[in-house]
A tleap script that builds the chain and sets N, CA, C and O, in Angstrom:
source leaprc.protein.ff14SB
mol = sequence {
  NMET ALA GLU TRP MET SER GLN ALA ALA ALA
  ILE PRO MET ARG ASP GLY GLN ILE CYS LEU
  VAL SER SER SER GLY GLY ARG ARG TRP VAL
  ILE PRO LYS GLY ALA ILE GLU LEU GLY HIE
  THR ALA GLY GLN THR ALA LEU ILE GLU ALA
  TRP GLU GLU ALA GLY LEU VAL GLY SER ILE
  GLN PRO GLU PRO VAL GLY SER TYR LEU TYR
  GLU LYS ASP ASN ARG ILE ASN HIE VAL VAL
  VAL PHE LEU MET GLN VAL HIE GLU GLU SER
  VAL THR TRP PRO GLU GLN GLY LYS ARG SER
  ARG ILE TRP VAL SER ILE PRO GLU ALA ILE
  GLU LYS LEU GLN ASP ALA SER LEU ARG ASP
  LEU LEU THR ALA VAL PHE LEU GLN PRO THR
  PHE SER THR LEU CALA
}
set mol.1.N position { -16.817 -8.753 20.956 }
set mol.1.CA position { -15.607 -8.644 20.642 }
set mol.1.C position { -15.366 -8.441 18.799 }
set mol.1.O position { -16.009 -8.995 17.908 }
set mol.2.N position { -14.407 -7.619 18.687 }
set mol.2.CA position { -14.168 -7.234 16.893 }
set mol.2.C position { -13.487 -8.632 16.429 }
set mol.2.O position { -12.767 -9.310 17.163 }
set mol.3.N position { -13.771 -8.897 15.324 }
set mol.3.CA position { -13.548 -9.866 14.096 }
set mol.3.C position { -11.857 -9.304 13.819 }
set mol.3.O position { -11.627 -8.103 13.682 }
set mol.4.N position { -10.801 -10.310 13.767 }
set mol.4.CA position { -9.736 -9.883 13.185 }
set mol.4.C position { -9.477 -10.407 11.803 }
set mol.4.O position { -9.992 -11.456 11.416 }
set mol.5.N position { -8.644 -9.647 11.026 }
set mol.5.CA position { -8.541 -10.053 9.451 }
set mol.5.C position { -7.089 -9.453 9.268 }
set mol.5.O position { -6.696 -8.335 9.602 }
set mol.6.N position { -6.341 -10.550 8.609 }
set mol.6.CA position { -5.067 -10.134 7.976 }
set mol.6.C position { -4.967 -9.727 6.744 }
set mol.6.O position { -5.363 -10.656 6.041 }
set mol.7.N position { -4.598 -8.688 5.986 }
set mol.7.CA position { -4.411 -7.935 4.847 }
set mol.7.C position { -2.808 -7.513 4.542 }
set mol.7.O position { -1.987 -7.155 5.387 }
set mol.8.N position { -2.642 -7.629 3.390 }
set mol.8.CA position { -1.356 -7.280 2.721 }
set mol.8.C position { -1.468 -6.066 1.740 }
set mol.8.O position { -2.474 -6.158 1.035 }
set mol.9.N position { -0.645 -4.860 1.483 }
set mol.9.CA position { -0.427 -3.897 1.088 }
set mol.9.C position { 0.707 -3.788 0.451 }
set mol.9.O position { 1.738 -4.318 0.865 }
set mol.10.N position { 0.633 -3.008 -0.749 }
set mol.10.CA position { 2.097 -2.618 -1.411 }
set mol.10.C position { 1.950 -1.132 -1.519 }
set mol.10.O position { 0.931 -0.521 -1.842 }
set mol.11.N position { 3.282 -0.574 -1.158 }
set mol.11.CA position { 3.653 0.979 -1.591 }
set mol.11.C position { 4.117 0.876 -2.861 }
set mol.11.O position { 5.334 0.742 -2.984 }
set mol.12.N position { 3.340 0.912 -3.986 }
set mol.12.CA position { 4.157 0.845 -5.575 }
set mol.12.C position { 4.915 2.125 -5.438 }
set mol.12.O position { 4.623 3.064 -4.697 }
set mol.13.N position { 6.022 2.023 -6.331 }
set mol.13.CA position { 7.254 2.970 -6.406 }
set mol.13.C position { 7.840 3.337 -7.836 }
set mol.13.O position { 8.362 2.396 -8.434 }
set mol.14.N position { 7.833 4.167 -8.261 }
set mol.14.CA position { 8.600 4.669 -9.329 }
set mol.14.C position { 9.329 5.925 -9.758 }
set mol.14.O position { 8.590 6.908 -9.790 }
set mol.15.N position { 10.488 6.126 -10.067 }
set mol.15.CA position { 11.084 7.307 -10.101 }
set mol.15.C position { 11.060 8.109 -9.005 }
set mol.15.O position { 11.215 9.297 -9.286 }
set mol.16.N position { 10.884 7.804 -7.557 }
set mol.16.CA position { 10.749 8.441 -6.615 }
set mol.16.C position { 9.302 8.608 -6.096 }
set mol.16.O position { 9.016 8.957 -4.950 }
set mol.17.N position { 8.582 8.367 -6.904 }
set mol.17.CA position { 6.728 8.577 -6.412 }
set mol.17.C position { 6.046 7.358 -5.990 }
set mol.17.O position { 6.338 6.165 -6.069 }
set mol.18.N position { 5.178 7.924 -5.578 }
set mol.18.CA position { 4.542 6.830 -5.025 }
set mol.18.C position { 2.903 6.455 -5.696 }
set mol.18.O position { 2.217 7.477 -5.685 }
set mol.19.N position { 2.351 5.554 -6.115 }
set mol.19.CA position { 1.247 5.450 -6.745 }
set mol.19.C position { -0.126 4.944 -5.339 }
set mol.19.O position { -0.294 3.943 -4.642 }
set mol.20.N position { -0.778 6.151 -5.482 }
set mol.20.CA position { -1.879 6.143 -4.611 }
set mol.20.C position { -3.112 5.645 -5.691 }
set mol.20.O position { -3.106 5.779 -6.914 }
set mol.21.N position { -4.297 4.951 -4.731 }
set mol.21.CA position { -5.440 4.519 -5.458 }
set mol.21.C position { -6.623 5.045 -4.651 }
set mol.21.O position { -6.489 5.237 -3.442 }
set mol.22.N position { -7.755 5.282 -5.263 }
set mol.22.CA position { -9.081 5.899 -4.583 }
set mol.22.C position { -9.609 4.400 -3.696 }
set mol.22.O position { -9.495 3.219 -4.026 }
set mol.23.N position { -10.152 4.966 -2.590 }
set mol.23.CA position { -10.592 3.765 -2.076 }
set mol.23.C position { -12.155 3.480 -2.571 }
set mol.23.O position { -12.988 4.268 -3.019 }
set mol.24.N position { -12.240 1.898 -2.289 }
set mol.24.CA position { -13.443 1.507 -3.277 }
set mol.24.C position { -14.994 2.479 -3.105 }
set mol.24.O position { -15.966 1.972 -3.665 }
set mol.25.N position { -15.153 3.382 -2.606 }
set mol.25.CA position { -15.678 4.277 -2.285 }
set mol.25.C position { -15.620 5.594 -2.730 }
set mol.25.O position { -16.470 6.476 -2.605 }
set mol.26.N position { -14.451 5.638 -3.299 }
set mol.26.CA position { -13.802 6.925 -3.911 }
set mol.26.C position { -13.491 8.223 -3.217 }
set mol.26.O position { -13.113 9.272 -3.740 }
set mol.27.N position { -13.708 7.980 -1.998 }
set mol.27.CA position { -13.586 9.231 -1.016 }
set mol.27.C position { -12.444 9.540 -0.255 }
set mol.27.O position { -12.418 10.414 0.611 }
set mol.28.N position { -11.315 8.682 -0.641 }
set mol.28.CA position { -10.094 8.884 0.338 }
set mol.28.C position { -8.919 8.224 -0.845 }
set mol.28.O position { -9.197 7.437 -1.750 }
set mol.29.N position { -7.687 8.746 -0.562 }
set mol.29.CA position { -6.436 8.211 -0.794 }
set mol.29.C position { -6.021 6.715 -0.099 }
set mol.29.O position { -6.255 6.604 1.104 }
set mol.30.N position { -5.598 5.914 -0.595 }
set mol.30.CA position { -4.957 4.566 -0.398 }
set mol.30.C position { -4.007 4.125 -0.758 }
set mol.30.O position { -3.396 4.779 -1.603 }
set mol.31.N position { -3.545 3.088 -0.395 }
set mol.31.CA position { -2.636 2.249 -0.992 }
set mol.31.C position { -2.888 0.930 -1.373 }
set mol.31.O position { -3.422 0.334 -0.438 }
set mol.32.N position { -2.691 0.071 -2.572 }
set mol.32.CA position { -3.482 -0.918 -3.223 }
set mol.32.C position { -3.194 -2.126 -1.877 }
set mol.32.O position { -2.067 -2.263 -1.402 }
set mol.33.N position { -4.420 -2.954 -1.373 }
set mol.33.CA position { -4.514 -3.689 -0.134 }
set mol.33.C position { -5.575 -4.444 -0.398 }
set mol.33.O position { -6.461 -4.152 -1.201 }
set mol.34.N position { -5.500 -5.644 0.412 }
set mol.34.CA position { -6.877 -6.339 0.677 }
set mol.34.C position { -6.418 -7.762 1.639 }
set mol.34.O position { -5.327 -7.886 2.195 }
set mol.35.N position { -7.369 -8.614 1.665 }
set mol.35.CA position { -7.332 -9.906 2.854 }
set mol.35.C position { -6.310 -10.882 2.130 }
set mol.35.O position { -6.293 -10.829 0.900 }
set mol.36.N position { -5.578 -11.642 2.680 }
set mol.36.CA position { -4.752 -12.361 2.300 }
set mol.36.C position { -5.571 -13.961 2.416 }
set mol.36.O position { -6.016 -14.620 3.355 }
set mol.37.N position { -5.490 -14.143 0.991 }
set mol.37.CA position { -6.561 -15.510 0.913 }
set mol.37.C position { -5.643 -16.937 0.930 }
set mol.37.O position { -4.515 -17.169 0.494 }
set mol.38.N position { -6.462 -17.640 1.509 }
set mol.38.CA position { -5.763 -19.344 1.601 }
set mol.38.C position { -4.914 -19.643 0.650 }
set mol.38.O position { -5.239 -19.845 -0.520 }
set mol.39.N position { -3.641 -19.693 1.151 }
set mol.39.CA position { -2.760 -20.283 -0.247 }
set mol.39.C position { -1.948 -19.379 -0.949 }
set mol.39.O position { -1.100 -19.694 -1.783 }
set mol.40.N position { -2.331 -17.872 -0.461 }
set mol.40.CA position { -1.574 -16.794 -0.850 }
set mol.40.C position { -0.083 -16.393 0.561 }
set mol.40.O position { -0.168 -16.654 1.761 }
set mol.41.N position { 0.880 -15.857 -0.014 }
set mol.41.CA position { 1.502 -15.467 1.301 }
set mol.41.C position { 1.052 -13.775 1.112 }
set mol.41.O position { 0.444 -13.423 0.101 }
set mol.42.N position { 1.369 -12.938 2.038 }
set mol.42.CA position { 1.419 -11.761 2.141 }
set mol.42.C position { 1.960 -11.003 1.050 }
set mol.42.O position { 1.296 -10.031 0.692 }
set mol.43.N position { 3.184 -11.288 0.364 }
set mol.43.CA position { 3.636 -10.671 -0.537 }
set mol.43.C position { 2.854 -10.938 -1.980 }
set mol.43.O position { 2.726 -10.174 -2.936 }
set mol.44.N position { 2.447 -12.096 -1.821 }
set mol.44.CA position { 1.895 -12.286 -3.276 }
set mol.44.C position { 0.475 -11.477 -3.029 }
set mol.44.O position { 0.138 -10.802 -4.002 }
set mol.45.N position { -0.263 -11.439 -2.085 }
set mol.45.CA position { -1.348 -10.809 -1.806 }
set mol.45.C position { -1.337 -9.304 -2.191 }
set mol.45.O position { -2.381 -8.759 -2.552 }
set mol.46.N position { 0.051 -8.510 -2.100 }
set mol.46.CA position { 0.365 -7.057 -2.071 }
set mol.46.C position { 0.470 -7.128 -3.634 }
set mol.46.O position { -0.065 -6.153 -4.160 }
set mol.47.N position { 0.902 -7.835 -4.329 }
set mol.47.CA position { 1.163 -7.779 -5.583 }
set mol.47.C position { 0.053 -8.110 -6.676 }
set mol.47.O position { 0.083 -7.682 -7.830 }
set mol.48.N position { -1.042 -9.031 -6.080 }
set mol.48.CA position { -2.295 -8.963 -6.689 }
set mol.48.C position { -2.991 -7.874 -6.797 }
set mol.48.O position { -3.422 -7.352 -7.826 }
set mol.49.N position { -3.111 -7.487 -5.551 }
set mol.49.CA position { -3.834 -5.967 -5.127 }
set mol.49.C position { -3.151 -5.028 -6.123 }
set mol.49.O position { -3.858 -4.553 -7.012 }
set mol.50.N position { -2.066 -4.762 -6.081 }
set mol.50.CA position { -1.481 -3.904 -6.996 }
set mol.50.C position { -2.180 -3.856 -8.235 }
set mol.50.O position { -2.685 -2.842 -8.716 }
set mol.51.N position { -2.189 -5.080 -8.765 }
set mol.51.CA position { -2.268 -5.407 -9.976 }
set mol.51.C position { -4.223 -4.913 -10.187 }
set mol.51.O position { -4.736 -4.118 -10.973 }
set mol.52.N position { -4.608 -5.450 -9.533 }
set mol.52.CA position { -6.226 -5.181 -9.339 }
set mol.52.C position { -6.832 -3.733 -9.512 }
set mol.52.O position { -7.480 -3.223 -10.426 }
set mol.53.N position { -6.321 -3.197 -8.128 }
set mol.53.CA position { -6.539 -2.121 -7.789 }
set mol.53.C position { -5.866 -0.820 -8.937 }
set mol.53.O position { -6.555 0.103 -9.370 }
set mol.54.N position { -4.463 -1.024 -9.251 }
set mol.54.CA position { -3.899 0.434 -9.773 }
set mol.54.C position { -3.644 -0.455 -10.973 }
set mol.54.O position { -4.160 0.227 -11.859 }
set mol.55.N position { -3.213 -1.460 -11.522 }
set mol.55.CA position { -2.972 -2.307 -13.137 }
set mol.55.C position { -1.514 -2.097 -13.048 }
set mol.55.O position { -0.906 -1.771 -14.068 }
set mol.56.N position { -0.838 -2.265 -11.826 }
set mol.56.CA position { 0.793 -2.250 -11.620 }
set mol.56.C position { 1.406 -3.499 -11.629 }
set mol.56.O position { 0.735 -4.386 -11.100 }
set mol.57.N position { 2.172 -3.729 -11.947 }
set mol.57.CA position { 2.983 -5.204 -12.129 }
set mol.57.C position { 4.522 -4.735 -11.675 }
set mol.57.O position { 5.140 -3.864 -12.288 }
set mol.58.N position { 4.954 -5.315 -10.720 }
set mol.58.CA position { 6.606 -5.162 -10.441 }
set mol.58.C position { 6.898 -6.253 -9.388 }
set mol.58.O position { 6.319 -7.340 -9.374 }
set mol.59.N position { 7.899 -5.848 -8.458 }
set mol.59.CA position { 8.801 -6.957 -7.744 }
set mol.59.C position { 8.560 -6.147 -5.974 }
set mol.59.O position { 8.289 -4.967 -5.753 }
set mol.60.N position { 8.727 -7.012 -5.183 }
set mol.60.CA position { 8.370 -6.428 -3.672 }
set mol.60.C position { 9.706 -6.747 -3.244 }
set mol.60.O position { 10.409 -7.618 -3.755 }
set mol.61.N position { 10.083 -5.865 -2.106 }
set mol.61.CA position { 10.866 -6.615 -1.353 }
set mol.61.C position { 10.723 -8.114 -0.794 }
set mol.61.O position { 9.689 -8.748 -1.005 }
set mol.62.N position { 11.877 -8.697 -0.022 }
set mol.62.CA position { 11.204 -9.697 0.409 }
set mol.62.C position { 10.702 -9.418 1.901 }
set mol.62.O position { 9.823 -10.131 2.386 }
set mol.63.N position { 11.135 -8.629 2.440 }
set mol.63.CA position { 10.673 -8.197 3.896 }
set mol.63.C position { 9.585 -6.982 3.958 }
set mol.63.O position { 9.683 -5.995 3.229 }
set mol.64.N position { 8.651 -7.141 4.806 }
set mol.64.CA position { 7.954 -5.817 4.697 }
set mol.64.C position { 8.341 -4.987 5.656 }
set mol.64.O position { 8.909 -5.271 6.711 }
set mol.65.N position { 7.900 -3.599 5.114 }
set mol.65.CA position { 8.704 -2.338 5.930 }
set mol.65.C position { 7.993 -1.941 6.942 }
set mol.65.O position { 8.256 -0.845 7.438 }
set mol.66.N position { 6.917 -2.757 7.483 }
set mol.66.CA position { 5.869 -2.688 8.834 }
set mol.66.C position { 4.432 -3.174 8.640 }
set mol.66.O position { 3.954 -4.002 7.865 }
set mol.67.N position { 4.012 -2.568 9.381 }
set mol.67.CA position { 2.597 -3.213 9.248 }
set mol.67.C position { 1.631 -1.942 10.069 }
set mol.67.O position { 2.262 -1.135 10.752 }
set mol.68.N position { 0.005 -1.794 9.966 }
set mol.68.CA position { -0.571 -1.169 11.034 }
set mol.68.C position { -1.855 -1.594 10.807 }
set mol.68.O position { -2.018 -2.364 9.860 }
set mol.69.N position { -2.850 -1.248 11.497 }
set mol.69.CA position { -3.939 -1.267 12.298 }
set mol.69.C position { -5.126 -0.654 12.108 }
set mol.69.O position { -5.217 0.424 12.695 }
set mol.70.N position { -6.442 -1.126 11.225 }
set mol.70.CA position { -7.311 0.320 11.276 }
set mol.70.C position { -8.599 -0.889 11.550 }
set mol.70.O position { -8.539 -2.116 11.464 }
set mol.71.N position { -9.789 0.047 11.920 }
set mol.71.CA position { -10.852 -0.790 12.385 }
set mol.71.C position { -12.055 -0.319 11.066 }
set mol.71.O position { -12.030 0.777 10.506 }
set mol.72.N position { -12.884 -1.234 10.817 }
set mol.72.CA position { -13.863 -1.130 9.648 }
set mol.72.C position { -15.043 -2.188 9.760 }
set mol.72.O position { -14.751 -3.383 9.754 }
set mol.73.N position { -16.197 -1.835 9.850 }
set mol.73.CA position { -17.112 -2.905 9.993 }
set mol.73.C position { -17.143 -3.738 11.106 }
set mol.73.O position { -17.319 -4.952 11.006 }
set mol.74.N position { -16.970 -3.114 12.235 }
set mol.74.CA position { -16.797 -3.868 13.615 }
set mol.74.C position { -15.120 -5.159 13.360 }
set mol.74.O position { -15.079 -6.172 14.058 }
set mol.75.N position { -14.313 -4.956 12.646 }
set mol.75.CA position { -13.334 -5.733 12.139 }
set mol.75.C position { -11.985 -4.897 12.628 }
set mol.75.O position { -11.879 -3.681 12.469 }
set mol.76.N position { -11.095 -5.628 13.169 }
set mol.76.CA position { -9.582 -5.315 12.949 }
set mol.76.C position { -8.769 -5.630 12.081 }
set mol.76.O position { -8.347 -6.781 11.968 }
set mol.77.N position { -8.461 -4.775 11.416 }
set mol.77.CA position { -7.677 -5.411 10.272 }
set mol.77.C position { -5.943 -5.086 10.538 }
set mol.77.O position { -5.487 -4.029 10.975 }
set mol.78.N position { -5.380 -5.963 10.253 }
set mol.78.CA position { -3.900 -5.836 10.662 }
set mol.78.C position { -3.440 -5.896 8.956 }
set mol.78.O position { -3.913 -6.678 8.131 }
set mol.79.N position { -2.317 -4.769 8.683 }
set mol.79.CA position { -2.151 -4.880 7.151 }
set mol.79.C position { -0.764 -4.828 7.191 }
set mol.79.O position { -0.234 -3.870 7.754 }
set mol.80.N position { -0.051 -5.752 6.657 }
set mol.80.CA position { 1.288 -6.057 6.148 }
set mol.80.C position { 1.988 -5.160 4.967 }
set mol.80.O position { 1.602 -5.160 3.798 }
set mol.81.N position { 2.955 -4.487 5.421 }
set mol.81.CA position { 3.140 -3.467 3.929 }
set mol.81.C position { 4.485 -3.694 3.463 }
set mol.81.O position { 5.489 -3.709 4.176 }
set mol.82.N position { 4.424 -3.906 1.970 }
set mol.82.CA position { 5.806 -3.909 1.323 }
set mol.82.C position { 6.053 -3.072 0.332 }
set mol.82.O position { 5.174 -2.828 -0.494 }
set mol.83.N position { 7.306 -2.495 0.264 }
set mol.83.CA position { 7.874 -1.992 -0.609 }
set mol.83.C position { 7.561 -2.255 -2.137 }
set mol.83.O position { 7.772 -3.467 -2.099 }
set mol.84.N position { 7.160 -1.980 -3.656 }
set mol.84.CA position { 6.961 -2.417 -4.556 }
set mol.84.C position { 7.354 -1.729 -5.790 }
set mol.84.O position { 6.577 -0.916 -6.290 }
set mol.85.N position { 8.675 -2.022 -6.413 }
set mol.85.CA position { 9.306 -1.257 -7.350 }
set mol.85.C position { 8.590 -1.500 -8.798 }
set mol.85.O position { 8.857 -2.483 -9.489 }
set mol.86.N position { 7.702 -0.549 -9.158 }
set mol.86.CA position { 6.830 -0.692 -10.462 }
set mol.86.C position { 7.647 -0.924 -11.479 }
set mol.86.O position { 8.557 -0.107 -11.618 }
set mol.87.N position { 7.563 -2.066 -12.452 }
set mol.87.CA position { 8.048 -2.022 -13.868 }
set mol.87.C position { 7.271 -2.147 -15.124 }
set mol.87.O position { 7.832 -2.369 -16.197 }
set mol.88.N position { 5.779 -1.984 -14.989 }
set mol.88.CA position { 4.990 -2.050 -16.058 }
set mol.88.C position { 3.582 -1.200 -15.003 }
set mol.88.O position { 3.291 -1.367 -13.819 }
set mol.89.N position { 2.969 -0.294 -16.057 }
set mol.89.CA position { 1.539 0.083 -15.727 }
set mol.89.C position { 0.649 0.015 -16.883 }
set mol.89.O position { 0.822 0.670 -17.911 }
set mol.90.N position { -0.055 -0.586 -16.734 }
set mol.90.CA position { -0.911 -0.958 -17.549 }
set mol.90.C position { -2.216 -0.024 -17.841 }
set mol.90.O position { -2.787 0.383 -16.828 }
set mol.91.N position { -2.722 0.341 -19.019 }
set mol.91.CA position { -3.616 1.065 -18.987 }
set mol.91.C position { -5.124 0.896 -18.931 }
set mol.91.O position { -5.891 1.798 -19.269 }
set mol.92.N position { -5.637 -0.642 -18.364 }
set mol.92.CA position { -6.820 -1.234 -18.366 }
set mol.92.C position { -6.102 -2.113 -17.190 }
set mol.92.O position { -5.013 -2.677 -17.299 }
set mol.93.N position { -7.079 -2.103 -15.867 }
set mol.93.CA position { -7.122 -3.075 -15.008 }
set mol.93.C position { -8.103 -3.433 -14.549 }
set mol.93.O position { -9.121 -2.942 -15.036 }
set mol.94.N position { -8.259 -4.436 -13.418 }
set mol.94.CA position { -9.623 -5.055 -13.054 }
set mol.94.C position { -10.728 -3.704 -12.422 }
set mol.94.O position { -11.908 -3.474 -12.690 }
set mol.95.N position { -9.833 -3.043 -11.570 }
set mol.95.CA position { -11.046 -2.444 -10.727 }
set mol.95.C position { -10.951 -0.830 -10.872 }
set mol.95.O position { -11.209 0.016 -10.015 }
set mol.96.N position { -10.417 -0.615 -12.470 }
set mol.96.CA position { -10.051 0.866 -13.366 }
set mol.96.C position { -11.499 1.685 -13.313 }
set mol.96.O position { -11.528 2.903 -13.487 }
set mol.97.N position { -12.912 0.763 -13.013 }
set mol.97.CA position { -14.197 1.323 -13.113 }
set mol.97.C position { -14.380 2.146 -11.642 }
set mol.97.O position { -15.101 3.134 -11.497 }
set mol.98.N position { -13.673 1.599 -10.730 }
set mol.98.CA position { -14.517 2.047 -9.204 }
set mol.98.C position { -13.120 2.614 -8.779 }
set mol.98.O position { -13.167 3.198 -7.696 }
set mol.99.N position { -11.930 2.580 -9.354 }
set mol.99.CA position { -11.036 3.100 -8.544 }
set mol.99.C position { -10.185 4.103 -9.938 }
set mol.99.O position { -10.251 3.992 -11.163 }
set mol.100.N position { -9.425 5.053 -9.042 }
set mol.100.CA position { -8.062 5.859 -9.963 }
set mol.100.C position { -7.231 5.953 -9.141 }
set mol.100.O position { -7.311 5.884 -7.915 }
set mol.101.N position { -6.100 6.172 -10.034 }
set mol.101.CA position { -4.817 6.066 -9.316 }
set mol.101.C position { -3.791 7.490 -9.812 }
set mol.101.O position { -3.603 7.821 -10.983 }
set mol.102.N position { -3.313 8.071 -8.794 }
set mol.102.CA position { -2.488 8.817 -9.111 }
set mol.102.C position { -0.772 8.774 -8.808 }
set mol.102.O position { -0.497 8.186 -7.762 }
set mol.103.N position { 0.180 9.211 -9.431 }
set mol.103.CA position { 1.606 8.941 -9.133 }
set mol.103.C position { 1.895 10.565 -8.401 }
set mol.103.O position { 1.887 11.612 -9.047 }
set mol.104.N position { 2.117 10.462 -7.063 }
set mol.104.CA position { 2.497 11.891 -6.322 }
set mol.104.C position { 4.080 11.584 -5.535 }
set mol.104.O position { 4.547 10.459 -5.354 }
set mol.105.N position { 4.552 12.528 -5.247 }
set mol.105.CA position { 5.936 12.673 -4.122 }
set mol.105.C position { 5.625 11.963 -2.858 }
set mol.105.O position { 4.599 11.685 -2.238 }
set mol.106.N position { 6.608 11.818 -2.745 }
set mol.106.CA position { 6.382 11.092 -1.232 }
set mol.106.C position { 5.887 11.689 0.112 }
set mol.106.O position { 5.201 11.164 0.988 }
set mol.107.N position { 6.525 13.165 0.018 }
set mol.107.CA position { 5.632 14.048 0.937 }
set mol.107.C position { 4.020 14.218 0.613 }
set mol.107.O position { 3.197 14.109 1.522 }
set mol.108.N position { 3.684 14.454 -0.565 }
set mol.108.CA position { 2.413 14.395 -0.920 }
set mol.108.C position { 1.301 13.210 -0.598 }
set mol.108.O position { 0.109 13.385 -0.344 }
set mol.109.N position { 2.193 11.651 -0.697 }
set mol.109.CA position { 1.334 10.674 -0.693 }
set mol.109.C position { 1.056 10.825 1.130 }
set mol.109.O position { -0.051 10.569 1.606 }
set mol.110.N position { 2.007 11.184 1.828 }
set mol.110.CA position { 1.423 11.242 3.162 }
set mol.110.C position { 0.730 12.197 3.362 }
set mol.110.O position { 0.092 11.948 4.385 }
set mol.111.N position { 0.352 13.605 2.812 }
set mol.111.CA position { -0.083 14.634 2.961 }
set mol.111.C position { -1.971 13.912 2.807 }
set mol.111.O position { -2.887 14.000 3.625 }
set mol.112.N position { -1.944 13.262 1.468 }
set mol.112.CA position { -3.108 12.736 1.054 }
set mol.112.C position { -3.788 11.452 1.726 }
set mol.112.O position { -4.902 11.036 1.410 }
set mol.113.N position { -3.042 10.943 2.599 }
set mol.113.CA position { -3.655 9.574 3.195 }
set mol.113.C position { -4.349 9.951 4.352 }
set mol.113.O position { -3.679 10.305 5.322 }
set mol.114.N position { -5.509 9.938 4.421 }
set mol.114.CA position { -6.323 9.988 6.029 }
set mol.114.C position { -6.070 9.065 7.199 }
set mol.114.O position { -6.337 9.185 8.395 }
set mol.115.N position { -5.525 8.186 6.560 }
set mol.115.CA position { -5.508 6.960 7.762 }
set mol.115.C position { -4.155 7.366 8.527 }
set mol.115.O position { -3.043 7.325 8.000 }
set mol.116.N position { -4.446 7.811 10.001 }
set mol.116.CA position { -3.178 8.207 10.717 }
set mol.116.C position { -2.154 6.894 10.652 }
set mol.116.O position { -0.957 7.029 10.402 }
set mol.117.N position { -2.746 5.683 10.896 }
set mol.117.CA position { -1.663 4.798 11.090 }
set mol.117.C position { -0.817 4.366 9.990 }
set mol.117.O position { 0.233 3.748 10.169 }
set mol.118.N position { -1.347 4.743 8.675 }
set mol.118.CA position { -0.548 4.516 7.481 }
set mol.118.C position { 0.258 5.901 7.472 }
set mol.118.O position { 1.476 5.864 7.294 }
set mol.119.N position { -0.298 6.933 7.631 }
set mol.119.CA position { 0.900 8.252 7.453 }
set mol.119.C position { 1.754 7.779 8.263 }
set mol.119.O position { 2.843 7.599 7.717 }
set mol.120.N position { 1.716 7.488 9.391 }
set mol.120.CA position { 2.882 7.274 10.152 }
set mol.120.C position { 3.722 6.063 9.735 }
set mol.120.O position { 4.925 6.220 9.942 }
set mol.121.N position { 3.432 5.109 9.297 }
set mol.121.CA position { 4.160 4.234 8.715 }
set mol.121.C position { 5.011 4.705 7.417 }
set mol.121.O position { 6.238 4.601 7.388 }
set mol.122.N position { 4.147 5.299 6.207 }
set mol.122.CA position { 5.221 5.916 5.854 }
set mol.122.C position { 6.011 7.071 6.201 }
set mol.122.O position { 7.106 7.203 5.656 }
set mol.123.N position { 5.591 7.955 7.062 }
set mol.123.CA position { 6.165 9.005 7.459 }
set mol.123.C position { 7.852 8.276 8.223 }
set mol.123.O position { 8.960 8.806 8.299 }
set mol.124.N position { 7.515 7.299 8.544 }
set mol.124.CA position { 8.767 6.202 9.435 }
set mol.124.C position { 9.382 5.588 8.238 }
set mol.124.O position { 10.611 5.655 8.245 }
set mol.125.N position { 8.881 5.039 7.270 }
set mol.125.CA position { 9.872 4.257 6.512 }
set mol.125.C position { 10.340 5.684 5.726 }
set mol.125.O position { 11.550 5.766 5.934 }
set mol.126.N position { 9.972 6.666 5.037 }
set mol.126.CA position { 10.688 7.209 4.328 }
set mol.126.C position { 11.036 8.828 4.840 }
set mol.126.O position { 11.485 9.603 3.995 }
set mol.127.N position { 10.835 9.251 6.101 }
set mol.127.CA position { 11.304 10.768 6.393 }
set mol.127.C position { 11.936 10.641 7.426 }
set mol.127.O position { 12.545 11.663 7.741 }
set mol.128.N position { 12.089 9.467 8.354 }
set mol.128.CA position { 12.949 9.292 9.357 }
set mol.128.C position { 14.390 9.377 9.012 }
set mol.128.O position { 14.878 8.738 8.080 }
set mol.129.N position { 15.196 10.336 9.931 }
set mol.129.CA position { 16.691 10.419 9.455 }
set mol.129.C position { 17.204 9.181 9.535 }
set mol.129.O position { 16.713 8.452 10.398 }
set mol.130.N position { 18.267 8.651 8.703 }
set mol.130.CA position { 18.779 7.334 8.840 }
set mol.130.C position { 20.419 8.141 9.639 }
set mol.130.O position { 20.785 9.311 9.536 }
set mol.131.N position { 20.998 7.163 10.282 }
set mol.131.CA position { 22.369 7.282 10.946 }
set mol.131.C position { 23.351 6.404 9.920 }
set mol.131.O position { 23.095 5.345 9.347 }
set mol.132.N position { 24.292 7.032 9.896 }
set mol.132.CA position { 25.781 6.524 9.156 }
set mol.132.C position { 26.975 6.565 10.318 }
set mol.132.O position { 26.907 7.563 11.035 }
set mol.133.N position { 27.798 5.861 10.545 }
set mol.133.CA position { 28.800 5.636 10.930 }
set mol.133.C position { 29.931 6.446 9.961 }
set mol.133.O position { 30.239 6.341 8.773 }
set mol.134.N position { 30.385 7.294 11.056 }
set mol.134.CA position { 31.981 7.860 10.223 }
set mol.134.C position { 32.769 6.610 10.053 }
set mol.134.O position { 32.733 5.719 10.903 }
set mol.135.N position { 33.493 6.527 8.949 }
set mol.135.CA position { 34.600 5.811 9.028 }
set mol.135.C position { 35.755 6.367 9.477 }
set mol.135.O position { 36.780 5.688 9.546 }
savepdb mol mol.pdb
quit
């Protein structure tokens, strides 16, 4: 039976664009994410990962926009995802030697993501029609 891991991620946004980071292996584009460590909330973890993986500082919405699952190394990972408003972008950051970052439009971000469940989540958050009531 597969092991289970809880993770948190940020969708860093600024001026209508999303910041993607390269995966640790450098072969795919992803959003900053990582394991929720003891003593940290999911939201704190999302902010920490955005700093470590992309050099971004900002604030997150209090409630996650959703979650997704993926499997890696015989482990099921459950990732809780938060929208992050980026306030600062550092020229240096902890993982800059092994990760790149790019700013792209929302449709381009969805196109670049290889993980289908993450693509589906971004599509649901940003591209689904919203309904309004007529007054």
